[in-house]
N, CA, C and O atoms as a GROMACS GRO file, in nm:
protein
  544
    1ALA      N    1  12.299   8.972   6.552
    1ALA     CA    2  12.358   9.101   6.589
    1ALA      C    3  12.336   9.124   6.738
    1ALA      O    4  12.231   9.089   6.792
    2PRO      N    5  12.435   9.183   6.806
    2PRO     CA    6  12.416   9.207   6.950
    2PRO      C    7  12.308   9.312   6.973
    2PRO      O    8  12.286   9.402   6.891
    3ALA      N    9  12.242   9.299   7.085
    3ALA     CA   10  12.137   9.397   7.120
    3ALA      C   11  12.202   9.533   7.143
    3ALA      O   12  12.314   9.541   7.193
    4PRO      N   13  12.130   9.639   7.106
    4PRO     CA   14  12.189   9.772   7.131
    4PRO      C   15  12.204   9.793   7.282
    4PRO      O   16  12.124   9.741   7.361
    5PRO      N   17  12.304   9.869   7.321
    5PRO     CA   18  12.321   9.891   7.465
    5PRO      C   19  12.198   9.960   7.524
    5PRO      O   20  12.137  10.046   7.460
    6ALA      N   21  12.165   9.923   7.645
    6ALA     CA   22  12.050   9.986   7.711
    6ALA      C   23  12.083  10.132   7.736
    6ALA      O   24  12.196  10.165   7.769
    7PRO      N   25  11.983  10.218   7.722
    7PRO     CA   26  12.012  10.360   7.752
    7PRO      C   27  12.053  10.372   7.898
    7PRO      O   28  12.000  10.304   7.986
    8GLU      N   29  12.147  10.460   7.923
    8GLU     CA   30  12.196  10.475   8.059
    8GLU      C   31  12.090  10.544   8.144
    8GLU      O   32  12.036  10.648   8.107
    9ALA      N   33  12.062  10.486   8.258
    9ALA     CA   34  11.964  10.548   8.348
    9ALA      C   35  12.024  10.676   8.404
    9ALA      O   36  12.144  10.683   8.432
   10PRO      N   37  11.940  10.779   8.419
   10PRO     CA   38  11.994  10.902   8.478
   10PRO      C   39  12.042  10.874   8.620
   10PRO      O   40  11.983  10.793   8.692
   11ALA      N   41  12.148  10.939   8.660
   11ALA     CA   42  12.201  10.919   8.794
   11ALA      C   43  12.096  10.960   8.897
   11ALA      O   44  12.035  11.067   8.886
   12ALA      N   45  12.078  10.876   8.996
   12ALA     CA   46  11.982  10.911   9.101
   12ALA      C   47  12.042  11.022   9.186
   12ALA      O   48  12.163  11.026   9.208
   13PRO      N   49  11.956  11.113   9.232
   13PRO     CA   50  12.012  11.217   9.319
   13PRO      C   51  12.070  11.153   9.444
   13PRO      O   52  12.020  11.051   9.492
   14ALA      N   53  12.175  11.211   9.497
   14ALA     CA   54  12.243  11.154   9.614
   14ALA      C   55  12.146  11.141   9.731
   14ALA      O   56  12.156  11.047   9.811
   15GLU      N   57  12.054  11.234   9.741
   15GLU     CA   58  11.959  11.232   9.851
   15GLU      C   59  11.824  11.274   9.796
   15GLU      O   60  11.817  11.360   9.708
   16ALA      N   61  11.718  11.215   9.846
   16ALA     CA   62  11.585  11.258   9.803
   16ALA      C   63  11.571  11.406   9.839
   16ALA      O   64  11.624  11.452   9.940
   17ALA      N   65  11.499  11.477   9.756
   17ALA     CA   66  11.477  11.619   9.786
   17ALA      C   67  11.416  11.630   9.926
   17ALA      O   68  11.318  11.561   9.956
   18PRO      N   69  11.473  11.713  10.010
   18PRO     CA   70  11.422  11.719  10.148
   18PRO      C   71  11.274  11.751  10.154
   18PRO      O   72  11.203  11.704  10.242
   19HIS      N   73  11.227  11.832  10.059
   19HIS     CA   74  11.086  11.869  10.063
   19HIS      C   75  10.994  11.751  10.037
   19HIS      O   76  10.875  11.757  10.069
   20SER      N   77  11.047  11.643   9.978
   20SER     CA   78  10.963  11.527   9.951
   20SER      C   79  10.918  11.461  10.082
   20SER      O   80  10.825  11.380  10.081
   21GLN      N   81  10.982  11.494  10.193
   21GLN     CA   82  10.943  11.440  10.323
   21GLN      C   83  10.815  11.506  10.375
   21GLN      O   84  10.751  11.455  10.467
   22ILE      N   85  10.777  11.618  10.315
   22ILE     CA   86  10.669  11.700  10.370
   22ILE      C   87  10.555  11.714  10.270
   22ILE      O   88  10.578  11.747  10.153
   23ASN      N   89  10.434  11.688  10.315
   23ASN     CA   90  10.315  11.712  10.236
   23ASN      C   91  10.285  11.862  10.248
   23ASN      O   92  10.238  11.909  10.352
   24ARG      N   93  10.312  11.935  10.141
   24ARG     CA   94  10.301  12.082  10.145
   24ARG      C   95  10.158  12.128  10.173
   24ARG      O   96  10.137  12.237  10.227
   25GLN      N   97  10.060  12.048  10.137
   25GLN     CA   98   9.921  12.088  10.160
   25GLN      C   99   9.895  12.107  10.310
   25GLN      O  100   9.821  12.197  10.349
   26ALA      N  101   9.956  12.023  10.392
   26ALA     CA  102   9.937  12.036  10.538
   26ALA      C  103   9.988  12.172  10.585
   26ALA      O  104   9.927  12.234  10.672
   27LEU      N  105  10.099  12.218  10.528
   27LEU     CA  106  10.153  12.348  10.567
   27LEU      C  107  10.060  12.460  10.522
   27LEU      O  108  10.040  12.557  10.594
   28GLN      N  109  10.004  12.445  10.402
   28GLN     CA  110   9.907  12.545  10.354
   28GLN      C  111   9.785  12.548  10.446
   28GLN      O  112   9.730  12.655  10.473
   29ASN      N  113   9.743  12.431  10.493
   29ASN     CA  114   9.627  12.425  10.582
   29ASN      C  115   9.654  12.500  10.712
   29ASN      O  116   9.566  12.567  10.764
   30ILE      N  117   9.776  12.488  10.764
   30ILE     CA  118   9.811  12.560  10.888
   30ILE      C  119   9.808  12.710  10.860
   30ILE      O  120   9.751  12.787  10.938
   31ARG      N  121   9.870  12.752  10.750
   31ARG     CA  122   9.872  12.896  10.715
   31ARG      C  123   9.730  12.950  10.704
   31ARG      O  124   9.702  13.062  10.747
   32ALA      N  125   9.640  12.870  10.646
   32ALA     CA  126   9.503  12.916  10.621
   32ALA      C  127   9.424  12.936  10.750
   32ALA      O  128   9.319  13.002  10.748
   33LEU      N  129   9.472  12.881  10.860
   33LEU     CA  130   9.400  12.897  10.987
   33LEU      C  131   9.402  13.042  11.035
   33LEU      O  132   9.317  13.082  11.115
   34SER      N  133   9.498  13.120  10.989
   34SER     CA  134   9.508  13.260  11.029
   34SER      C  135   9.512  13.347  10.904
   34SER      O  136   9.612  13.347  10.831
   35ALA      N  137   9.405  13.421  10.881
   35ALA     CA  138   9.397  13.504  10.761
   35ALA      C  139   9.503  13.613  10.762
   35ALA      O  140   9.553  13.652  10.657
   36THR      N  141   9.536  13.663  10.881
   36THR     CA  142   9.628  13.776  10.889
   36THR      C  143   9.769  13.737  10.925
   36THR      O  144   9.863  13.812  10.897
   37ASN      N  145   9.787  13.619  10.986
   37ASN     CA  146   9.919  13.587  11.039
   37ASN      C  147   9.958  13.442  11.013
   37ASN      O  148  10.017  13.377  11.099
   38GLY      N  149   9.926  13.392  10.895
   38GLY     CA  150   9.950  13.252  10.863
   38GLY      C  151  10.095  13.210  10.873
   38GLY      O  152  10.125  13.101  10.922
   39ASP      N  153  10.187  13.295  10.825
   39ASP     CA  154  10.329  13.259  10.829
   39ASP      C  155  10.380  13.248  10.973
   39ASP      O  156  10.456  13.157  11.006
   40ALA      N  157  10.337  13.341  11.058
   40ALA     CA  158  10.381  13.338  11.199
   40ALA      C  159  10.324  13.214  11.268
   40ALA      O  160  10.392  13.151  11.349
   41LEU      N  161  10.200  13.180  11.236
   41LEU     CA  162  10.138  13.061  11.294
   41LEU      C  163  10.214  12.936  11.250
   41LEU      O  164  10.246  12.849  11.331
   42LEU      N  165  10.243  12.928  11.121
   42LEU     CA  166  10.317  12.813  11.068
   42LEU      C  167  10.454  12.804  11.136
   42LEU      O  168  10.497  12.695  11.174
   43ASP      N  169  10.520  12.916  11.152
   43ASP     CA  170  10.650  12.920  11.218
   43ASP      C  171  10.640  12.862  11.359
   43ASP      O  172  10.723  12.779  11.399
   44ARG      N  173  10.539  12.904  11.435
   44ARG     CA  174  10.521  12.854  11.573
   44ARG      C  175  10.493  12.705  11.575
   44ARG      O  176  10.550  12.631  11.655
   45VAL      N  177  10.404  12.660  11.486
   45VAL     CA  178  10.366  12.518  11.483
   45VAL      C  179  10.487  12.431  11.447
   45VAL      O  180  10.511  12.329  11.511
   46LEU      N  181  10.563  12.472  11.346
   46LEU     CA  182  10.678  12.392  11.304
   46LEU      C  183  10.786  12.390  11.412
   46LEU      O  184  10.846  12.286  11.438
   47HIS      N  185  10.812  12.505  11.475
   47HIS     CA  186  10.912  12.507  11.583
   47HIS      C  187  10.868  12.418  11.699
   47HIS      O  188  10.950  12.345  11.755
   48ALA      N  189  10.740  12.423  11.735
   48ALA     CA  190  10.690  12.339  11.845
   48ALA      C  191  10.708  12.192  11.809
   48ALA      O  192  10.751  12.112  11.893
   49TYR      N  193  10.675  12.155  11.686
   49TYR     CA  194  10.690  12.016  11.642
   49TYR      C  195  10.836  11.972  11.650
   49TYR      O  196  10.867  11.865  11.702
   50LEU      N  197  10.925  12.056  11.598
   50LEU     CA  198  11.068  12.022  11.598
   50LEU      C  199  11.124  12.014  11.741
   50LEU      O  200  11.212  11.933  11.768
   51ASP      N  201  11.072  12.096  11.830
   51ASP     CA  202  11.117  12.094  11.970
   51ASP      C  203  11.062  11.973  12.046
   51ASP      O  204  11.132  11.915  12.129
   52ASP      N  205  10.937  11.935  12.016
   52ASP     CA  206  10.869  11.830  12.094
   52ASP      C  207  10.899  11.688  12.047
   52ASP      O  208  10.899  11.595  12.128
   53THR      N  209  10.925  11.669  11.919
   53THR     CA  210  10.939  11.534  11.864
   53THR      C  211  11.052  11.453  11.928
   53THR      O  212  11.031  11.334  11.954
   54PRO      N  213  11.169  11.511  11.955
   54PRO     CA  214  11.273  11.428  12.019
   54PRO      C  215  11.227  11.367  12.152
   54PRO      O  216  11.263  11.253  12.183
   55SER      N  217  11.148  11.440  12.231
   55SER     CA  218  11.102  11.382  12.358
   55SER      C  219  10.999  11.272  12.333
   55SER      O  220  10.994  11.175  12.408
   56HIS      N  221  10.917  11.286  12.229
   56HIS     CA  222  10.824  11.178  12.194
   56HIS      C  223  10.902  11.053  12.154
   56HIS      O  224  10.868  10.942  12.196
   57LEU      N  225  11.007  11.071  12.075
   57LEU     CA  226  11.088  10.956  12.033
   57LEU      C  227  11.155  10.892  12.154
   57LEU      O  228  11.167  10.769  12.162
   58HIS      N  229  11.199  10.974  12.249
   58HIS     CA  230  11.260  10.922  12.372
   58HIS      C  231  11.158  10.841  12.452
   58HIS      O  232  11.190  10.734  12.503
   59THR      N  233  11.036  10.894  12.464
   59THR     CA  234  10.929  10.822  12.535
   59THR      C  235  10.901  10.689  12.468
   59THR      O  236  10.881  10.588  12.536
   60LEU      N  237  10.899  10.688  12.335
   60LEU     CA  238  10.877  10.562  12.262
   60LEU      C  239  10.990  10.463  12.291
   60LEU      O  240  10.964  10.345  12.313
   61ARG      N  241  11.114  10.512  12.290
   61ARG     CA  242  11.229  10.427  12.317
   61ARG      C  243  11.217  10.365  12.457
   61ARG      O  244  11.242  10.246  12.474
   62GLN      N  245  11.178  10.446  12.556
   62GLN     CA  246  11.162  10.396  12.693
   62GLN      C  247  11.049  10.294  12.701
   62GLN      O  248  11.063  10.191  12.768
   63ALA      N  249  10.938  10.321  12.634
   63ALA     CA  250  10.823  10.230  12.638
   63ALA      C  251  10.862  10.094  12.578
   63ALA      O  252  10.824   9.990  12.630
   64ILE      N  253  10.936  10.097  12.468
   64ILE     CA  254  10.980   9.972  12.404
   64ILE      C  255  11.073   9.896  12.497
   64ILE      O  256  11.059   9.775  12.515
   65ALA      N  257  11.169   9.968  12.557
   65ALA     CA  258  11.265   9.903  12.647
   65ALA      C  259  11.194   9.840  12.767
   65ALA      O  260  11.235   9.734  12.815
   66ALA      N  261  11.089   9.906  12.816
   66ALA     CA  262  11.016   9.857  12.933
   66ALA      C  263  10.907   9.757  12.896
   66ALA      O  264  10.846   9.696  12.984
   67GLY      N  265  10.882   9.740  12.766
   67GLY     CA  266  10.773   9.652  12.724
   67GLY      C  267  10.636   9.708  12.760
   67GLY      O  268  10.540   9.633  12.777
   68ASP      N  269  10.627   9.842  12.772
   68ASP     CA  270  10.502   9.910  12.812
   68ASP      C  271  10.420   9.942  12.688
   68ASP      O  272  10.435  10.048  12.627
   69THR      N  273  10.332   9.849  12.650
   69THR     CA  274  10.256   9.866  12.526
   69THR      C  275  10.153   9.978  12.536
   69THR      O  276  10.120  10.040  12.434
   70GLY      N  277  10.101  10.004  12.655
   70GLY     CA  278  10.006  10.115  12.672
   70GLY      C  279  10.073  10.249  12.644
   70GLY      O  280  10.018  10.333  12.573
   71GLN      N  281  10.191  10.267  12.701
   71GLN     CA  282  10.266  10.390  12.679
   71GLN      C  283  10.311  10.400  12.533
   71GLN      O  284  10.311  10.508  12.475
   72LEU      N  285  10.348  10.287  12.475
   72LEU     CA  286  10.386  10.283  12.334
   72LEU      C  287  10.272  10.334  12.247
   72LEU      O  288  10.291  10.418  12.159
   73ARG      N  289  10.152  10.282  12.272
   73ARG     CA  290  10.034  10.322  12.194
   73ARG      C  291  10.006  10.471  12.209
   73ARG      O  292   9.984  10.540  12.110
   74LYS      N  293  10.008  10.520  12.334
   74LYS     CA  294   9.977  10.662  12.359
   74LYS      C  295  10.080  10.755  12.296
   74LYS      O  296  10.044  10.853  12.231
   75ALA      N  297  10.206  10.724  12.315
   75ALA     CA  298  10.312  10.811  12.261
   75ALA      C  299  10.311  10.808  12.108
   75ALA      O  300  10.330  10.912  12.044
   76ALA      N  301  10.290  10.690  12.050
   76ALA     CA  302  10.285  10.679  11.904
   76ALA      C  303  10.166  10.756  11.849
   76ALA      O  304  10.176  10.822  11.745
   77HIS      N  305  10.052  10.748  11.919
   77HIS     CA  306   9.931  10.819  11.875
   77HIS      C  307   9.955  10.970  11.875
   77HIS      O  308   9.919  11.040  11.781
   78SER      N  309  10.015  11.019  11.982
   78SER     CA  310  10.041  11.162  11.994
   78SER      C  311  10.135  11.211  11.883
   78SER      O  312  10.109  11.314  11.820
   79LEU      N  313  10.243  11.137  11.861
   79LEU     CA  314  10.338  11.176  11.757
   79LEU      C  315  10.277  11.160  11.617
   79LEU      O  316  10.310  11.237  11.526
   80LYS      N  317  10.190  11.062  11.601
   80LYS     CA  318  10.122  11.042  11.472
   80LYS      C  319  10.042  11.168  11.436
   80LYS      O  320  10.049  11.217  11.324
   81SER      N  321   9.966  11.218  11.533
   81SER     CA  322   9.882  11.335  11.508
   81SER      C  323   9.966  11.458  11.474
   81SER      O  324   9.937  11.528  11.377
   82SER      N  325  10.068  11.484  11.554
   82SER     CA  326  10.148  11.605  11.529
   82SER      C  327  10.226  11.592  11.398
   82SER      O  328  10.244  11.692  11.328
   83SER      N  329  10.272  11.472  11.366
   83SER     CA  330  10.344  11.452  11.239
   83SER      C  331  10.252  11.474  11.120
   83SER      O  332  10.291  11.538  11.022
   84ALA      N  333  10.130  11.423  11.129
   84ALA     CA  334  10.034  11.443  11.020
   84ALA      C  335  10.001  11.591  11.005
   84ALA      O  336   9.987  11.641  10.893
   85ASN      N  337   9.989  11.662  11.117
   85ASN     CA  338   9.956  11.804  11.112
   85ASN      C  339  10.059  11.885  11.035
   85ASN      O  340  10.022  11.981  10.966
   86VAL      N  341  10.186  11.849  11.044
   86VAL     CA  342  10.290  11.926  10.974
   86VAL      C  343  10.327  11.863  10.840
   86VAL      O  344  10.422  11.907  10.775
   87GLY      N  345  10.252  11.761  10.797
   87GLY     CA  346  10.274  11.702  10.666
   87GLY      C  347  10.385  11.599  10.660
   87GLY      O  348  10.429  11.562  10.552
   88ALA      N  349  10.430  11.550  10.776
   88ALA     CA  350  10.533  11.446  10.779
   88ALA      C  351  10.463  11.311  10.767
   88ALA      O  352  10.458  11.232  10.862
   89ASP      N  353  10.409  11.285  10.648
   89ASP     CA  354  10.321  11.170  10.627
   89ASP      C  355  10.390  11.036  10.648
   89ASP      O  356  10.332  10.944  10.705
   90ALA      N  357  10.515  11.023  10.603
   90ALA     CA  358  10.586  10.895  10.619
   90ALA      C  359  10.608  10.867  10.768
   90ALA      O  360  10.595  10.753  10.812
   91LEU      N  361  10.641  10.970  10.843
   91LEU     CA  362  10.661  10.953  10.987
   91LEU      C  363  10.528  10.920  11.055
   91LEU      O  364  10.523  10.835  11.144
   92ALA      N  365  10.422  10.987  11.014
   92ALA     CA  366  10.290  10.958  11.071
   92ALA      C  367  10.251  10.813  11.044
   92ALA      O  368  10.191  10.748  11.130
   93GLN      N  369  10.284  10.761  10.926
   93GLN     CA  370  10.253  10.621  10.894
   93GLN      C  371  10.330  10.526  10.984
   93GLN      O  372  10.273  10.427  11.032
   94ARG      N  373  10.457  10.553  11.010
   94ARG     CA  374  10.535  10.468  11.101
   94ARG      C  375  10.474  10.473  11.242
   94ARG      O  376  10.467  10.371  11.310
   95CYS      N  377  10.431  10.591  11.283
   95CYS     CA  378  10.366  10.605  11.415
   95CYS      C  379  10.239  10.519  11.420
   95CYS      O  380  10.211  10.455  11.521
   96ARG      N  381  10.164  10.520  11.311
   96ARG     CA  382  10.041  10.441  11.303
   96ARG      C  383  10.075  10.293  11.323
   96ARG      O  384  10.004  10.221  11.394
   97GLU      N  385  10.184  10.247  11.260
   97GLU     CA  386  10.225  10.107  11.273
   97GLU      C  387  10.268  10.076  11.416
   97GLU      O  388  10.236   9.970  11.469
   98LEU      N  389  10.339  10.169  11.478
   98LEU     CA  390  10.383  10.150  11.617
   98LEU      C  391  10.263  10.151  11.712
   98LEU      O  392  10.256  10.072  11.806
   99GLU      N  393  10.170  10.242  11.685
   99GLU     CA  394  10.048  10.249  11.766
   99GLU      C  395   9.973  10.116  11.758
   99GLU      O  396   9.920  10.068  11.858
  100GLN      N  397   9.968  10.057  11.639
  100GLN     CA  398   9.899   9.929  11.621
  100GLN      C  399   9.967   9.819  11.701
  100GLN      O  400   9.899   9.733  11.758
  101LEU      N  401  10.099   9.820  11.706
  101LEU     CA  402  10.170   9.721  11.789
  101LEU      C  403  10.125   9.735  11.934
  101LEU      O  404  10.098   9.636  12.001
  102GLY      N  405  10.118   9.859  11.982
  102GLY     CA  406  10.073   9.883  12.118
  102GLY      C  407   9.932   9.831  12.140
  102GLY      O  408   9.903   9.769  12.243
  103ARG      N  409   9.844   9.857  12.044
  103ARG     CA  410   9.706   9.807  12.054
  103ARG      C  411   9.703   9.654  12.058
  103ARG      O  412   9.619   9.594  12.126
  104ASN      N  413   9.796   9.592  11.986
  104ASN     CA  414   9.803   9.446  11.982
  104ASN      C  415   9.880   9.390  12.101
  104ASN      O  416   9.906   9.270  12.108
  105ASP      N  417   9.918   9.477  12.194
  105ASP     CA  418   9.986   9.439  12.318
  105ASP      C  419  10.118   9.368  12.292
  105ASP      O  420  10.150   9.268  12.356
  106THR      N  421  10.194   9.421  12.196
  106THR     CA  422  10.326   9.364  12.167
  106THR      C  423  10.424   9.476  12.135
  106THR      O  424  10.386   9.584  12.089
  107THR      N  425  10.551   9.449  12.160
  107THR     CA  426  10.656   9.542  12.115
  107THR      C  427  10.744   9.474  12.010
  107THR      O  428  10.848   9.527  11.973
  108ALA      N  429  10.702   9.356  11.962
  108ALA     CA  430  10.780   9.283  11.861
  108ALA      C  431  10.795   9.369  11.736
  108ALA      O  432  10.696   9.413  11.677
  109GLY      N  433  10.917   9.393  11.696
  109GLY     CA  434  10.944   9.473  11.577
  109GLY      C  435  10.943   9.623  11.603
  109GLY      O  436  10.974   9.701  11.514
  110ALA      N  437  10.909   9.663  11.725
  110ALA     CA  438  10.896   9.805  11.755
  110ALA      C  439  11.030   9.878  11.749
  110ALA      O  440  11.037   9.992  11.703
  111ALA      N  441  11.137   9.814  11.794
  111ALA     CA  442  11.268   9.880  11.796
  111ALA      C  443  11.315   9.911  11.654
  111ALA      O  444  11.375  10.016  11.629
  112VAL      N  445  11.288   9.820  11.560
  112VAL     CA  446  11.326   9.842  11.420
  112VAL      C  447  11.245   9.958  11.362
  112VAL      O  448  11.300  10.044  11.293
  113LEU      N  449  11.115   9.959  11.391
  113LEU     CA  450  11.029  10.068  11.345
  113LEU      C  451  11.077  10.201  11.402
  113LEU      O  452  11.083  10.301  11.331
  114LEU      N  453  11.110  10.202  11.531
  114LEU     CA  454  11.154  10.325  11.595
  114LEU      C  455  11.284  10.376  11.532
  114LEU      O  456  11.299  10.496  11.510
  115ALA      N  457  11.377  10.286  11.502
  115ALA     CA  458  11.502  10.327  11.438
  115ALA      C  459  11.472  10.393  11.303
  115ALA      O  460  11.535  10.492  11.267
  116ASP      N  461  11.377  10.336  11.229
  116ASP     CA  462  11.337  10.394  11.101
  116ASP      C  463  11.272  10.531  11.123
  116ASP      O  464  11.297  10.625  11.047
  117MET      N  465  11.190  10.542  11.227
  117MET     CA  466  11.126  10.670  11.258
  117MET      C  467  11.229  10.776  11.292
  117MET      O  468  11.216  10.892  11.252
  118GLU      N  469  11.332  10.738  11.365
  118GLU     CA  470  11.436  10.835  11.402
  118GLU      C  471  11.510  10.884  11.279
  118GLU      O  472  11.542  11.003  11.269
  119ARG      N  473  11.538  10.794  11.184
  119ARG     CA  474  11.602  10.835  11.058
  119ARG      C  475  11.509  10.927  10.979
  119ARG      O  476  11.551  11.029  10.926
  120THR      N  477  11.382  10.888  10.973
  120THR     CA  478  11.284  10.968  10.900
  120THR      C  479  11.272  11.107  10.962
  120THR      O  480  11.263  11.207  10.890
  121PHE      N  481  11.272  11.113  11.095
  121PHE     CA  482  11.261  11.244  11.161
  121PHE      C  483  11.380  11.333  11.126
  121PHE      O  484  11.363  11.454  11.112
  122GLN      N  485  11.499  11.276  11.113
  122GLN     CA  486  11.614  11.358  11.076
  122GLN      C  487  11.591  11.423  10.939
  122GLN      O  488  11.623  11.540  10.919
  123ALA      N  489  11.535  11.348  10.846
  123ALA     CA  490  11.504  11.403  10.713
  123ALA      C  491  11.393  11.508  10.723
  123ALA      O  492  11.399  11.612  10.657
  124VAL      N  493  11.293  11.480  10.806
  124VAL     CA  494  11.183  11.575  10.826
  124VAL      C  495  11.238  11.704  10.888
  124VAL      O  496  11.201  11.814  10.846
  125ARG      N  497  11.325  11.689  10.986
  125ARG     CA  498  11.384  11.807  11.053
  125ARG      C  499  11.458  11.894  10.950
  125ARG      O  500  11.445  12.016  10.951
  126GLN      N  501  11.534  11.829  10.862
  126GLN     CA  502  11.606  11.905  10.758
  126GLN      C  503  11.509  11.976  10.665
  126GLN      O  504  11.526  12.093  10.633
  127ALA      N  505  11.406  11.904  10.622
  127ALA     CA  506  11.309  11.961  10.529
  127ALA      C  507  11.236  12.078  10.592
  127ALA      O  508  11.221  12.184  10.530
  128LEU      N  509  11.190  12.061  10.716
  128LEU     CA  510  11.117  12.169  10.782
  128LEU      C  511  11.210  12.286  10.811
  128LEU      O  512  11.169  12.402  10.802
  129GLY      N  513  11.335  12.257  10.845
  129GLY     CA  514  11.432  12.364  10.867
  129GLY      C  515  11.450  12.447  10.741
  129GLY      O  516  11.456  12.570  10.747
  130ALA      N  517  11.460  12.380  10.627
  130ALA     CA  518  11.475  12.450  10.499
  130ALA      C  519  11.351  12.533  10.468
  130ALA      O  520  11.361  12.645  10.419
  131ILE      N  521  11.234  12.478  10.498
  131ILE     CA  522  11.109  12.550  10.475
  131ILE      C  523  11.103  12.673  10.566
  131ILE      O  524  11.064  12.781  10.521
  132LEU      N  525  11.140  12.656  10.691
  132LEU     CA  526  11.139  12.770  10.784
  132LEU      C  527  11.233  12.880  10.737
  132LEU      O  528  11.199  12.998  10.744
  133GLU      N  529  11.351  12.842  10.688
  133GLU     CA  530  11.447  12.943  10.641
  133GLU      C  531  11.394  13.019  10.522
  133GLU      O  532  11.411  13.141  10.512
  134LYS      N  533  11.328  12.947  10.431
  134LYS     CA  534  11.283  13.009  10.306
  134LYS      C  535  11.154  13.087  10.320
  134LYS      O  536  11.140  13.196  10.264
  135GLU      N  537  11.060  13.032  10.396
  135GLU     CA  538  10.923  13.081  10.383
  135GLU      C  539  10.870  13.159  10.501
  135GLU      O  540  10.764  13.222  10.490
  136THR      N  541  10.939  13.160  10.613
  136THR     CA  542  10.881  13.230  10.727
  136THR      C  543  10.973  13.340  10.776
  136THR      O  544  10.940  13.410  10.872
   0.00000   0.00000   0.00000
């Protein structure tokens, strides 16, 4: 007898939920820093991150193009910290990998990593934008 048909897998969502890009605990930690004004603090921190990250990505792009591993390491380290602070864990991990390339005095593979980081940042920007609209 033929095998019964496999159950149909549920359709995957067209896009991962934007909030999955963000570790919500990091946002709670920022709110908790101000007992009286946590939402306003979170709003300022998220806006600063969204405003500053494109220039960090630009600096990384320039460092890779110039083969400047010291600048690559410094810029990746800076973006790693700010990304972790706002809960953009996947982006922080890519920064960690880029920072390690700089420490190893190489830019091999850095352009591919940076392209992935830029895509990830677009998702992070959408997720944080949605959070800002809803919660602050």
